[in-house]
N, C-alpha and C positions, 0 to 999 in steps of 0.2 A: 391713605390709599396706597395699597401695596403695588410694587412694580412687578410686572409679570416676569417669570424666569426666562432667560434667553433660550431660544430653541437649540437643541443639541445638534441640529442639522447644520453642517458647514457647507455653504454654497460653493466656496472656493475649492474645497476638496472634491465635491461632486463635479465641478467643471473640469478639474484636472483629470479625473477618471474618464470623463466623457471624451476628452482629447485623446487619451490612450486608446479608448474603445473605438475611435474612428478608424484605427488601423486594423485591417483584416487581411486574410490570405488573398482576397480578391483585390484589395487596395492596400498593398504593403508599403507603397511610397507615396507620400502626400505632401503638398505644399501647405503653407499657412492658410490660404484661402480655402483649399480643399478640406482641411481639418475643420475650419469654421463652419463650412456648409454641412458637413457630415455630423458634427457634434452639436450644432445649435448654439455654440458659444461665440460671443462677439469676436470679430477678427482681431481687434486691438488686444483683447485679453488673450486670445489664442497665441498671438505672437509672443507675449510675455511668458505664458505657460510653456510653450515649445522651447523658448530659449532656456528656461530654468531646467526643464527635463533633459535637454541636450547637455547642459552643463553638468548635470548629475549622472549622465550616462544612460538614462532611460530612453532617450531618442538619439538617433545617430544621423547627422546630416550627410547627404550623399554628394555634396559639392555642386549640385545642379538646382538648388533651391527646394529640394524635397528632403523629407525625413523618413526614417524607418525606425521601428522599435529597436532599442539599443540592448547591448549585451548585459547591462546590469539587471535586466528583467530575468535573465537566466537564473541568477541567485535566488530570486523570489520563487521562481518555478521549481527549482530544485528543493527548496525548503518545503514547499507544498507537497511535492511528490516524494518525500522521504518516506520512512517506514509507516508513519501514521497517515501521511497523505495518500498512501495506496488505498486506504479505506474508501475514499470518495470514488476512485476509479473502479474498485473491485466490487462494490456493493451490488450492482446489477447482476454481475456474473455469479456472485455468491447466492443471490436470491433465486436465480434460474436453476442453479444446481440443487439447492435445497428443495425447491418445488418439484423438480424432476424426480428425485429419489426419496422425497419425504424424509430427509435426513439433515440434521443441523450441519452448517458449514461455519467454520471459525477461521479468523485471521489472528495470528499471535506472533509475539516476539519474545526473545529471552529476557527475563528480568532476574538477575542473580542465578539461582539454581532452579528456577521455575519458568514455565512458559506463561505469558500473560496475554489474555484475550484483548485485542484491540477492536475487533468487530465480531459479531455473532449473529447469525441468521438462522432462526429456527423454522420459519415457514409453518406448515401444519404437521411437522414431524411429531411422533409420539414423544412424550416427556419421559426421559430416563433419569437424567440428572439436571438439577437446576443450575444450568450454566448461563452466563451473561457476560457482557463486556466487563472486564476487570477480573474474571475468573482466573485462578491460577491452577496450572497442572504440573505434576512432577516431571522433570526432564527424563528420567530413566524409564518410566513405565508408560508414558503417553506417546502416541504416535507422533504428535507435534514435537515433543522434546527429542525423540529419537531422530526425527527429520532434521532438527536444528543441529544436533551433534554430528550427524552424517554429512550435512551440507555446508556447514560453516567452514571458513578457512581454518587450516590446521593450527595456525598460531593462536586462534581463539578457542577452538574446541579442545585443544590439549590443556590449556589453562583451566577451562571449566571441568575437564575430566579429572584433573588433580584435585580440584576442590570437591568434586563428588566423591572421590576416593577417601578423602578425609571425613566427609560427612557420613558416608555409608560404612566406613571402616570394614568390619568383617564381611559385610554383605557385598562389598565391591567386586570380589572375585566372581560371585554368581551373576552379577549384572553384565560383566564384560562380554560374554557370549551373545547376549541379546543386542548389545550395541554393535558388535561385529556383524551380526545378522542384518541389522538396520542398514549398515553401510553397503552390504551386499545387495539388499533389497533395492536401495536407491540406485545403485549401478545397473541392476538387471531389470527392475520393474519401473523405475522412475518415481517410486513412492515408498514410504516406510509403513510398517504395520504394527498394530497393538491389538491383538485379538484376545480379549479377556484378561490382559495383563494389568491394566489400570483399574478396571471394574469388572467383576464377573458378568458374563453375558453381554458385554459391550464391545463391539468391534469398531475400529477406527483406522483410517489411513491418513497420511499427511505428505505434503510436498513442500520442500523448502524453495524459496526464491530469493536470490541475491539481487537486490534492487539495482537496476542500471543507473539510477539517479544518484544514490549516495553510498552504494555498496553494502548496506545493512542487509542481514538475512532475516526475512520474515517467513512464516510458515502458514500454509493453508491446510486445514484438516476437515475430514468428513467422518461422521460417526453415526452408528445406528445399533439398535438392539440386535443381538445375534439371531434371535428368532425371526426377525424380519429381513435381515441381510446377513446370511452366514458368510464365513470366510471365503468360500469359493466364489460367491457373488462379488465380494469386495475385490478379489484378485482379478476377476474377469471383466467386471463392469464398472464398479464405483471408483476403484483406484485409477484405471486408465482415463475415466471421465474427469477426475480431478486433475490429473496430469495435463490433459488437453486444455482445461480451463486456465491453469496457471501459465502454460506456455503462451496462450493467447494474450493473457494479461501482460506478461513480460514483453511480448512483441509490441503491444500498445504503448507501454512505458518507454521502450526504446524509440518508437516512432515519435512520441511526444518530446522526448529528450533531444532528438535530432532536429526538431523544428521549434526552437525556443520562442518564436514570436507567435506561433499558432494559437497557444492557449489564451493569449490576451485579446484575441479577436472577438 
């Protein structure tokens, strides 16, 4: 007779998480009995879990018999809300923008001398190129790449520019005016442009965002066939809408970052 395999579910881990989830913005400070009542974990076990979490910095005693979520949770939050963690927060806004303009919206970061898609929302936009998560775009001709070069700290963008000069060799001189224009566009318009530069008849705009959580630069971009969204529409409508979306997202990240205990509620 074979012995059944043990369940992968760990009761103790679930109970520990239930203790942490007992703390909310409405109930930020709780005693052991309060935590037991809100979590459903026996009070004797809660006392041991709370003591362990306090020892590890995940709970902070206030000296009056109560506990609050501790500073060590900030590290976990910051890891989640780094460049790839922005995906979870940005997905809804990206979907709304893609639906509004019937144009794909992408979130990317630099990987070497390419931009790499971390998130891609097509909605019901017409298919022009088969892009998806993991798609790579060239730095110099894509709106996303130009946005990164224009928006990244000078210490980073200068290193990448030197690498591009080596790769492109004789073509580098012809690229530099486009990159200078991208810097001007970002200052004056809030977004960079690639109108037919990466693919004929494909227009795109992009906005860089330096994450307030970890300082990494990510880029949001919006693209559409030129026949559906000519350059003047991108300049007047799609570009400013993308800027507004990114500004709202950054404000939300800053708000979350300033309230390290709120996400654990």
